[in-house]
N, C-alpha and C positions, 0 to 999 in steps of 0.2 A: 383562487381558492375562496370557498366560502366563508364568510366570517364566522358561521358557527361550527366549522372544522378547526378555524384558526383558535376559537374560545375553548373548543375542546382539547386541543395538544397543549395549550398554555395551562388551563387548570388541571388537565391530566398530567401534565409533565411535574407540576408543583406537588400534587397529592402522590405521584409515583417517588417523587425524589426524598418526600417526606417518609413515605413507607419504607422506602431502602433504609434511609438513616437512622430510623427508630424501630425495625423489626426486631425481635428478640425470640430465640427459640424457645426459652423458658423463664420463669421466674420461681425461687422458692421464698418461703415466708422470712420476713425480715424482721420479726417481731421483737428479736433481741440484739438487734444492731442500733447503737447509739450515733445519731445524726448530729446531734447539738446544733451548732447553726450551719452546718454545710448542707449543700444541696446534693440529693441521691444522684450519682452518677453510675453510668454503665459503659464504661470506654470500650470493652471488647464486643459488647452487644451479647451476652451469653445469658444473660436473664438474670444476672445476679448484680447487684450494687456493687461499686466499687468498695463501699465503707463495709458491706457485708463479707466480701472476700476476704479482706483485710482482717476484720476484727474477728468474724466467726468460723469461716470456713477454710481460712489460711491458703486460698488458692491466689492465683496470680490474675489481678485485675487487669493486665495487659494482654491475656492470652485466653480466649473462649474456650480452650480444652487443655487447661493445666498438664494433665498426664498423657495427652496424646494419644487416648484410646478411640478417639472418632467420636465421642460423644460430648457435649458441650457438659459445662461444669453445672449450670442450672438444671440440666435434663438430670444429672447423676445425683445432685442434692435432693432434687423432688422426689426422686423414686427410690431413693436410700441407697444409692451406689457411692463409692468413695472416688471423689474427683480428683484423688492426689495418688490413687493406685490403678495402672494401667491394665492390671490384671482382673478388675473387679466390674466386670459389665453384666454380673448375673442378673441383677433386676431387670435389665433391658430384655435378656435372653429370655425370663421366664414370661414377662408381658409380651413380647414381640414389638418391634418398632412402632409399628402402626398405633397398636394401644397405647403404649408408653407417651407417643407423642400427644394423643387425646387427653390423656391424664393432665400432662404439663401444660397443654393449652387451657385447661380449665382454671388453672393457679396463677395464670398470667394478671398482673395488676393494671388492667386496661385503661383504668383512669389516669395513671401516671404514663403509660405511652400515649395514650390521646392528649393529655394537656402538653406533651413535648412536641407533638407532631403538629397540633394546632396552633401553637406558638410561633413555630417555624412559619407555618403555612401563611398565619395571619400576616406576618413580617414581610413574606416573600411577596404575598399578593399587594401587600401596600404598596411595596417597591415598584411593580409594575404599574400600579394606578398612580403612582407619582410621576413616573417617567411618560406614561402616556398623558396625563395633565400638561406636563410641560411640554412634551411634543406637539400637543393641540397648539399651545400658544405661541410657541417658537416655531413651528410648522416644520420641525427637522425630520418628523416622523412619516410626514407625506411621501416620503421617496419610497417607503413600505407600506403603508395603508393609507387608503382613502380615509378623508376626515371622519365622514359619517359612519364608518365602520369603527373609527378610533372612538367615537363618541359611545357607541355601542358597547365596545370592550371595557370603556371605561364605567360604564354603569353597571355592566354585568360582574363586573370583577370587584366593583364597591358595594355590592349587594351580597356578594360571596363570600366577602372579607369581614362583614358583620355576622354572617351565620356561622363563620369558622372561630370567631373571637366569642359568640356567646357560648359556643360548643367548648372553647378553652377555658373559659371561667367557670361552666358547669362542671367541667373534668375536675379542676383545681378543688372543687369542693368535694368531691368523691375521692379524692387522693388519701392513700392511707400512711404516706411517708411525712409530709408536713403538716397536714390535717388544717388546712385553712377553714375559717369561720366565713359565712356569708358577709359580715360586715368588713373582714379584713380584705376581699376581693372587690369589694364595691366602695368603701370609702377610704380615701389616701389617710395615710399617717397612723393606721391603727393594725397595722400588719406584726406579727410577732416575728416574722422570718423577712430578712432584708427589707427592713421598712422603706427606706428612701427608692430603691428601685423597683418595687413593688407599687408604692406610689406613684413613680412616672409611668409605670404600664397603665394605672388607673387613670390617670389624666388624658394619656394619649388615646386610650377607649372611648373616653367622653368627648374628647375632641373630635374623635373619628364620628362618634354619633350626631354631633352638631352639625359637621358638614353632610352628612347623610340627610339628615332630617330637613336641613334648609334647602338641600339641592333638591328634595322631592317637592316641598309644599311652598318655597318662597323664589325660586331662580325666575319664574316668571312672572310673578306678582312683582317683587323688588331686586328686580336684575342688579341694580348698581350695589344695593347691600349686600347681595349675594356674592358677588364678585370680591367685594372687599373682605368678606369674611371668609372666603376660599382661600386665603391667605395662609391660615392657619393650619392648612396641610402641611406647610414645610416643617415648622417645629413640630407637628405631629411625627413626621418620620423620623426626626433627628430623635425625639422622646422614645420612639419604638426602637431605634436602633439601640440607644443607651439600654433600655429594659433588656432586649433581646442579649446583648452582649454580656451584661453584667449579672443576669439572674438565669439567664438560660443554661441548663442541666447539662447540655452536650458541647457547650463552647471549649471544653477541654480538648474536643476532636480538633485534628488540624484541618479537616474539611470543614467542619461547622465555623470555625475561624476564618477561612478563607471565604466561604459564603458570605459572612455578617461583615466582613471588611471590603470585600471587593463590592458589595452592593451598597454599603454606607460611603464608601469613598465615591462611588457613580453617583451616588443619590444627591449626595452634597454639593460635589461639582455641577450637576444638572440644576440644582436649586441657585446656585450662585450665577449660572449662566441665566437662568430665568428672571433673576433679579436684574442682571446687568442687561439684559436684551433689549429693553426699550432704549438705553441710552446707546447701545450699539447701532441701532437703525438712524440712518442719515436723514436728518431733516432738511428739506428745501423751502425756502422762503418763497411764495408765489404771489402774483396779483391777479385779481379778476378781469378777464379780457372780455366776457361776454356773461350776460345773465338775463333771464325772463322765466317769466310764469306761463310754464305748459299748459297747466290746467289751474283751477282754483286752489289746489292744495299739493303741486308738482312744481319745483323750480328746477329748469336748467341752468347749469353752470359752467362755464368754460374757464379754465386758468393756464397761466405759463410763468416760469421759473424768473424769479427777478433777476436772474444773473443772463437770462436769454439762452441758456443751455437746454438740450434735450432731456426729457425725463427719462428714468431708468427703463428699459424695455420691459414690456409685460405681456401676459397671454390672456386671449379672448375668455372672460367670464372671471378675471380676477378683481380685486378691489382694492381700495387705499385707504388711508386715515387722513382725517383733515382737522383742524385745530384753530382758534382763532385767538387773538391777543386781547385780553380783558384790559378793564379800565386801569387795574393795577399793574399792568405791563407782564402779567403772566399769562401763559398758555391755558386755554382752556382744556378740559379731559378730550382725549381723542376720540371721534366718531369716525365709524367706518362705512363708506359707499362704494358700490360697485362702479366700475370704469366704464362708461357709456360711449367708447371711440374705439377705433378699430388701432390695432398694434401696427398694422400696415401702413395707417395714415400718417398725419402730421405729429411727428415723434415731440414737438415743443410746446403741444397742448394736450390736456386732460381735461375731459369732458365727464361730467355727472347729472346724473336725474335724481333730484332729493324730494322725499316726501315730507311737507313740512307738516310736523306733527309735536315738536317739542320746543324747548327754548333755544337750543342750539341750532336746530333747522330753519327756525323763526328768524335766529339772527341772520343766517346766510342768506334768506328769502329777502331781507332788506338790503344787502349789500349793493355795491354800486362798482361800476368798472374802475379798476385802478385800486380796489382795497384788498389789502394783504391777509393772507393766511398762510398756515404751515402745511406741508404735505410730507407723508411717509409711505413708503411702499415700492413695489405691490405685493399683495398677498393672495393666499387662497389658493385650492386645488380644483374649483369649481370650473375646469378649464374644457374648452373644446378643442379636441385633438384631431385635426383634420386628417393626418396620415390613418387613424386607427377608425375613427367613426364616420363611414362612408355615409351611412344614412342616420341621419339624427333629429329626433322629435324634442321641441323646445315647448313647455306649457308652463305659461306664465300667468298671475294673477295679480291685476294692478302694476304697483312699482315694482315688481318681481321682474317686469320686463327688462330693466337697466343692463344686467349683466349679459342679457341675450343679443342685444343690440350690438354690442363688441363683436360677438361672432358672426352676425349676420353681415355687417359691414366689412370684416376681415375677409368672409369668404367672397364678398363684391370686389374688395380691393385686389384680391389673389386671383379672381376668375376660377374658383376652385370647382372640381367636378361634384362634390358633395350634395347629396340630397338632403335639403333642408326643410323642415315642416314647422311652422308655428300654430299654437293653439293660444290664443289670448283672450283672456277673461276678464271682465271690468261692469260695474254695476250699470253704468251707461256709457253711450259713446262719448259723452263729455268728460268723463271721469278718466278715460283712458290715456295716460301718457304716451308722447310718441307715436302713435297711432297714424299721423300722415307720413311721419318718417318711414314708418314700416310701409306701409303702402307703396311708397315710392322705391323703396329697396327692393321689393317683391316686383314691381315693374321691369326693374334692370335686370334681375337676376333670375332667369327661366327655372331655375334648379331650387329655388326658393318659393315655397307655397305658405300662404299666411291664411288661417283662418279666425276670426274674430267673432267674440259671443258677448252678449249682455243678459244680464240675470234680473235687473229691476225695472226695464222699459216694458210697458205694455204690448208693444208690438217692435221687434227688432227691425232697424234702419236697415236701408237696401245694403247688399252686400255682407250684414252680419246674421251670426246665428242667435238663436233664443234659447237661454238656460245656462245651467253652470256647465262646468267641464265635469262630465261622467264617463261611465266606460262604453255607452252607446255614442255618445259624442266623438270620443277617441276612435273607435271603431269604424264610424262613417266617414271621419276625416283621413284616415290611414288607409282606407279601402278595405279594412280588416286584413292588412299585412304588417305584423309585426316582427318578421323575420330579421335577424341580424341588425335590429333598429335598437338605438340609444335612446334614453329619454333624460332629459333634464326637466327639473321641477323647481321652480322659485316663486314665491308667494307669501303672504300671511301664512302661519304655520297650520292652522286648520284647513287652508286651501290644500296645501302640500300634504297634509295627512290624506285627504280626501282622494287627492288625483294618485297618490302612490298605491292606496287600497284599491283603485280604479283598475289601475295597471296590473297588479298583482291578480286580481279577479281575472283579468284578461289573459292571463298567463305569461306575463313579462317577468323574467327572472330579475330577482335583485341585482345581478351583475351589470346588467344594464342599466338601471336607473341611477342617476345623479341628484342628490338634494343639497340645495344650498345651505351651508353652515358657515356664519362669521365667527370664525374661530378665535379671531383676535380678541374677544371680548372675554 
């Protein structure tokens, strides 16, 4: 199913649910009702507040049609009929039902209904955002959605939630029941109405804005800071739950109570699972068994478990986490690297191709045979599925080749009948890691075709293409045949974005394109 169809049903379902929950056939003026510190409620959705029915109209707040004449209490009050007399529909008969409905429609206090609906919508959207975020980290959601689609849902719903919350705040300013001032809905502890719970909602809103802005502007610049700051999403959800339960005007309804408490319990349980998840993953102490510099900035390392046992089974394209023991005896922060060996090969050894570009990877490059490190995994859904993907194209830039090596060796080890095509781009021949290995695999597997390109050399070496991977190069290498072909793309983000644009321009459906995400970050 297209991700846009899923997005449509998710957001459309939330709006439809809110519309159903907050629909009202009419609303009468409430200028003589004393609300004091109570919240206006409309339990029977007849367009009259419960307080108005009790204090002014003497109708039943639990019945939309107190006198049982087929017309709602709100309709009768607005048009001058007696809602307590089943024999008094004269005003409806004189107007006609259609005209009466139009008159009623003009008197509905839309700000109140909009504020109620958007409050619930904002909370439900935040619940789904929290579930998706935790699902990405713990990977339980991959059984339903691909990781790249989850990322799209997560971003889309976050932006939609921001819009809904802005509408919620604006609607409150126009509400004629509670009469909020601007400073009361924007500054904590200044509200004349349920100050504590209003303040909790204000704090939740600002936490959400912080998360949204840092995700837009800081994620790629300061990823470590962004990751730590993103943890405030969990208290944000809890604050939103408290705000909705204790200030929402519709929590008197058993349906609303069920919605809030069900999502609240699920949300808190998932937050607990997210916090415990790193401690639930089994760590294996390993030793370096082989290590060498493949190129001037790429190191290849092989490790084995210290206890001599096999590693957990993995699938071609997955990755694992590594950590080192610091001078103080504590483990460093986990770093994630693609597995570069075949799942069908030696299960007692794990192999990695690691680009040396930071303190952690520099430490790895200086390690020697026998040095210890910790291993967790495997992770990820960037998986080559041989039973489904009969014809598959792998497009790699630089160190992005490492997850693909696992697939190529897996196909060779199992003598798979799948047609595999590789387009591998580097600046120069010397900067391309694992080139010789790939050439050897291509010689052994007649169903594996490899095309190599260089972008920065004046003249391409023998057997290499010249230039960057673009639509023309892809068409030429594939013989202009894109039918029933899956595409895996991995490399630097600008490289992946350019390749995916080229594929889409060539007419490849997004369904057939896989893009790598290290979701454990």
